[in-house]
Structure formats: C-alpha cells, structure tokens
BAVEXLUM-108755 format. One record per residue (C-alpha): residue number from 0; x, y, z. Coordinates in steps of 0.5 Angstrom, whole numbers. Example, Ala and Ser with C-alpha at 12.3 -4.5 7.8 and 13.67 -1.06 7.14 Angstrom:
0,25,-9,16;
1,27,-2,14;
//
This chain:
0,-12,69,-8;
1,-11,72,-15;
2,-3,71,-16;
3,-3,77,-21;
4,-3,82,-15;
5,4,85,-14;
6,4,83,-7;
7,2,76,-8;
8,6,75,-14;
9,13,77,-10;
10,12,71,-6;
11,12,67,-12;
12,18,70,-15;
13,24,67,-12;
14,21,60,-14;
15,20,63,-21;
16,27,65,-22;
17,29,58,-20;
18,24,55,-25;
19,28,59,-31;
20,35,57,-28;
21,32,50,-28;
22,29,50,-35;
23,36,53,-37;
24,40,47,-34;
25,35,42,-37;
26,36,44,-44;
27,44,45,-43;
28,44,38,-40;
29,41,35,-46;
30,44,39,-51;
31,51,37,-48;
32,49,30,-48;
33,48,30,-56;
34,40,29,-55;
35,36,33,-61;
36,31,38,-58;
37,24,36,-62;
38,17,39,-62;
39,11,35,-63;
40,3,36,-64;
41,-1,38,-57;
42,-7,35,-61;
43,-7,27,-61;
44,-12,22,-63;
45,-11,18,-57;
46,-8,22,-51;
47,-6,16,-47;
48,-6,9,-46;
49,-7,9,-38;
50,-14,7,-35;
51,-14,12,-30;
52,-12,18,-33;
53,-17,23,-37;
54,-16,27,-43;
55,-19,34,-45;
56,-23,33,-51;
57,-23,38,-57;
58,-26,38,-64;
59,-22,39,-70;
60,-27,43,-75;
61,-25,43,-83;
62,-25,50,-86;
63,-32,51,-87;
64,-35,48,-81;
65,-38,42,-84;
66,-35,37,-80;
67,-31,36,-74;
68,-27,30,-71;
69,-25,29,-64;
70,-18,30,-62;
71,-15,30,-55;
72,-10,35,-51;
73,-4,30,-50;
74,-2,27,-43;
75,4,26,-46;
76,8,27,-53;
77,10,19,-52;
78,7,16,-58;
79,9,22,-63;
80,16,21,-60;
81,16,14,-61;
82,14,15,-69;
83,20,19,-69;
84,25,14,-67;
85,21,9,-72;
86,23,15,-77;
87,30,14,-75;
88,32,19,-70;
89,36,16,-64;
90,37,21,-58;
91,31,26,-57;
92,28,30,-52;
93,22,35,-51;
94,20,40,-46;
95,13,41,-47;
96,6,42,-43;
97,1,36,-42;
98,-6,36,-40;
99,-9,31,-35;
100,-17,32,-33;
101,-20,31,-26;
102,-13,32,-23;
103,-11,37,-17;
104,-7,37,-11;
105,-1,41,-8;
106,3,36,-13;
107,-2,36,-19;
108,-4,41,-24;
109,-9,40,-30;
110,-4,43,-34;
111,4,42,-33;
112,10,41,-36;
113,15,35,-37;
114,21,33,-40;
115,21,27,-44;
116,27,23,-47;
117,28,17,-51;
118,34,13,-53;
119,34,9,-59;
120,38,2,-58;
121,38,2,-50;
122,34,0,-45;
123,31,2,-38;
124,38,2,-35;
125,41,7,-39;
126,35,12,-37;
127,37,10,-30;
128,44,13,-31;
129,41,19,-35;
130,37,20,-28;
131,43,20,-24;
132,47,25,-28;
133,41,30,-29;
134,39,30,-22;
135,46,32,-20;
136,46,37,-25;
137,40,41,-23;
138,41,41,-15;
139,46,39,-10;
140,40,38,-5;
141,32,37,-6;
142,27,38,0;
143,20,37,1;
144,15,36,7;
145,22,37,12;
146,25,31,8;
147,32,32,5;
148,35,28,-1;
149,42,28,-3;
150,43,26,-11;
151,50,25,-10;
152,49,20,-5;
153,49,13,-6;
154,42,12,-10;
155,37,6,-8;
156,35,1,-13;
157,29,-3,-11;
158,24,-8,-14;
159,17,-7,-13;
160,17,-14,-10;
161,22,-12,-6;
162,19,-6,-4;
163,12,-9,-2;
164,16,-15,2;
165,20,-10,6;
166,15,-4,7;
167,8,-8,7;
168,10,-15,9;
169,6,-17,2;
170,9,-23,-3;
171,7,-19,-9;
172,8,-25,-13;
173,3,-29,-10;
174,-2,-24,-11;
175,-1,-22,-18;
176,-7,-26,-20;
177,-11,-27,-14;
178,-15,-20,-12;
179,-19,-23,-6;
180,-12,-25,-3;
181,-9,-18,-5;
182,-15,-15,-1;
183,-14,-19,5;
184,-6,-18,5;
185,-8,-10,5;
186,-13,-10,10;
187,-9,-14,15;
188,-4,-8,15;
189,-9,-3,15;
190,-10,-1,8;
191,-17,0,6;
192,-20,-5,0;
193,-27,-5,-2;
194,-31,-9,-6;
195,-31,-5,-12;
196,-23,-5,-12;
197,-20,-7,-18;
198,-13,-10,-17;
199,-9,-4,-19;
200,-13,0,-14;
201,-11,-5,-8;
202,-4,-4,-11;
203,-4,4,-11;
204,-7,4,-4;
205,-1,0,-1;
206,4,4,-5;
207,1,10,-2;
208,0,8,5;
209,6,4,6;
210,11,4,1;
211,12,11,-3;
212,13,15,4;
213,19,11,5;
214,22,12,-2;
215,27,18,-4;
216,29,19,3;
217,36,21,4;
218,38,19,-3;
219,34,18,-9;
220,30,11,-10;
221,29,8,-17;
222,23,3,-16;
223,23,-2,-22;
224,20,-8,-25;
225,13,-7,-25;
226,7,-12,-26;
227,6,-12,-33;
228,-1,-10,-32;
229,1,-4,-29;
230,6,-2,-35;
231,2,-1,-42;
232,7,1,-46;
233,13,-3,-43;
234,17,-9,-45;
235,16,-16,-41;
236,23,-18,-37;
237,26,-24,-41;
238,27,-28,-35;
239,20,-27,-32;
240,15,-25,-36;
241,10,-23,-31;
242,14,-17,-30;
243,16,-11,-34;
244,22,-7,-35;
245,19,0,-32;
246,21,4,-27;
247,19,10,-23;
248,24,15,-19;
249,22,18,-12;
250,25,24,-9;
251,23,25,-2;
252,17,21,-2;
253,15,24,-9;
254,14,20,-15;
255,18,25,-20;
256,19,20,-27;
257,16,14,-30;
258,20,10,-35;
259,21,4,-39;
260,24,-1,-44;
261,19,0,-50;
262,15,-5,-52;
263,16,-6,-60;
264,11,-11,-62;
265,5,-8,-65;
266,1,-14,-64;
267,2,-15,-56;
268,1,-7,-56;
269,-6,-7,-60;
270,-8,-13,-55;
271,-6,-9,-49;
272,-9,-2,-52;
273,-16,-6,-53;
274,-16,-9,-46;
275,-14,-2,-42;
276,-19,1,-46;
277,-25,-4,-45;
278,-23,-3,-37;
279,-23,4,-38;
280,-30,4,-41;
281,-33,-1,-36;
282,-30,4,-30;
283,-31,11,-33;
284,-36,10,-39;
285,-31,13,-43;
286,-25,10,-48;
287,-20,13,-53;
288,-20,11,-60;
289,-13,7,-62;
290,-7,11,-65;
291,-7,7,-71;
292,-1,11,-74;
293,3,9,-68;
294,1,2,-69;
295,3,2,-76;
296,9,5,-74;
297,11,-1,-69;
298,9,-6,-75;
299,14,-2,-79;
300,19,-3,-74;
301,21,1,-68;
302,28,0,-66;
303,30,-3,-59;
304,29,4,-54;
305,28,6,-48;
306,24,13,-45;
307,22,17,-39;
308,17,23,-37;
309,20,27,-32;
310,15,32,-28;
311,19,39,-29;
312,14,43,-24;
313,16,37,-19;
314,23,38,-20;
315,23,45,-19;
316,19,44,-13;
317,24,39,-10;
318,30,44,-12;
319,27,50,-8;
320,23,47,-3;
321,16,49,-5;
322,10,47,-2;
323,5,47,-7;
324,6,46,-15;
325,2,53,-16;
326,8,57,-13;
327,13,54,-19;
328,8,56,-24;
329,8,63,-28;
330,0,63,-29;
331,-3,57,-25;
332,-10,55,-27;
//
C-alpha cells in the first residue's frame, strides 16, 4: 500500500500533525531547560558498541576516487556527543535520524528518530528526573495495545534484579556467571532456552516473555541497575560492581529510552569494546573498528556525566495511540 496515495496519506495525517506538535514540544522542553542543541556527523567510524545492533556500512571516497575507507551510518550520536563533553560542553541535546540494519516490526524501523541528551556533572538519577518532566510536558496520557499510562501518576522505579524476582521468580544475582543455571531457570517458567543461546539471549527472552509486558502499565516504569555485561558504556555501581548505573524507561510495556551514568575510564572502555567486538565477530562474522578518537577523548579526561537516548517515533506512537511506527513516519521505508 503506497503511503503517498492521497487517500492513504489522509489516514496518516492526524498522526503526522501530532508528530509536528511533539517535535516542537521536545525542542521547547530542552531549550527552556538551558540545554544547547548540537548537530554531529551521521557518518561514524564505529556505529555502536552493542553486540546485537547492526550498522549500515558505506564507503568514503577521496576526491579522485583512488581510495576509500569504510564508515557507518550512526546508530546513535553517542560517541560524538561525549567528545563534546570532553571539549567543554555541559548540557547538550540532539534530535536526529539514526540507522539500524536487520530491524523491522511495528515498533522498529531501520531509520528512525531519537532525542539524545547529556548532562555533565550528573549521574543517571538526574536523567530520571528529566524523563519525568519530559513525558509530562509532551502528553497527559499515553496509550498502546489497549493499555493506558499516566505520566502524572506515581512512577514505578524497580531494579532489574527486583523485576526478575517479582515477575519471573528468578534470582538474577545467582545466575550472573551461571549460564546453565540461568537456562534452567528460564525453562522452568516456560521460556525457551536453546543450546547456542548466550547469557544475554536468555536475559532478553525472559525480559520479553515475563517482565516487559508488566512495565509502564498505569504509570511509567524506570527499570534500573543492569548487569555490567549489558551496559557497555555505563559505569559500575560503586557498592556492587557486578551491576552498572543503567536504566531503561517503559511506557505501556514499550521500551522508550536507554540511559546511564557514563563510563569515563578509557582503559576499561577499551577492554569492553574489544570483548564485545570479539563476541560480535563470533556470533555474526562482523565487527566494527574501535573509535580511537573517542578513546583518546576519554583518556584526555571526560567529566562525570550521564546521558540517554529516547525514541521519538515511539514517543509519538504512545502519545497518539498509533498501532504501527509507519503511521508516525512522514515517508517510511
């Protein structure tokens, strides 16, 4: 069904008008909170550190076409924005397109829009407060699949371990380095775990089946303190280094944002990058070159900071009750 057929487009138009309104509200929120709007290059040396996210590769050719180097479309402007923190910027935000290959569902598009923001001299609790104020400023109600969420109600804040215990009956702390035990726990509650599954595969399977559907129902949920192995760029918790200061925001069972207190140690970051890229090569036969400029910026000295990426298209879906991400995209792929 071609979206540009006038009758088809007319069905999308109310959602798109709401999109325009939401984009204005987002900019007003950050501008009125003394954030600086920034713009960084879409082309990146290393599109991300996530093992399971796949970037779009392209070639940057020199003027006479005699040489080319591989670059990637950004999956997030994260590395560039953190370099700006090292350069001296303190409160910055960016609304921009990002690109992720091998994705597609009613909640996923290979090209989508995020708002990403950072606070220098802050931790993830400051970003939690930002999320409360932002969601309350955009809409008084969010809806998806018959569920309703009130951003003005008391927000739920629950740790990952608490969520696994409450919704899945699993003591996650005992399973952190025990893949076989974790698989047995998952199987015992009806979550399929196969021989080739890695630890994070089991984690995400339990999340999808038992935990995520319960989050953000009635009021938004902040799910926080993830195992370090699932927080490639987040700093460890000082009181329990098995976990990292990372949180995700859920509304009506939909994951809306991912945030953390930033890891600023260049040596630990390099080690995490190398381990994750080795696993990516093992699983998918591909890996990305490390962003050496980013690691050099960390070595130069990045201030304590926290940041977040929030899916704008999903936010608009939830604010309008749209059922598919294509309804809120002007010209979907």
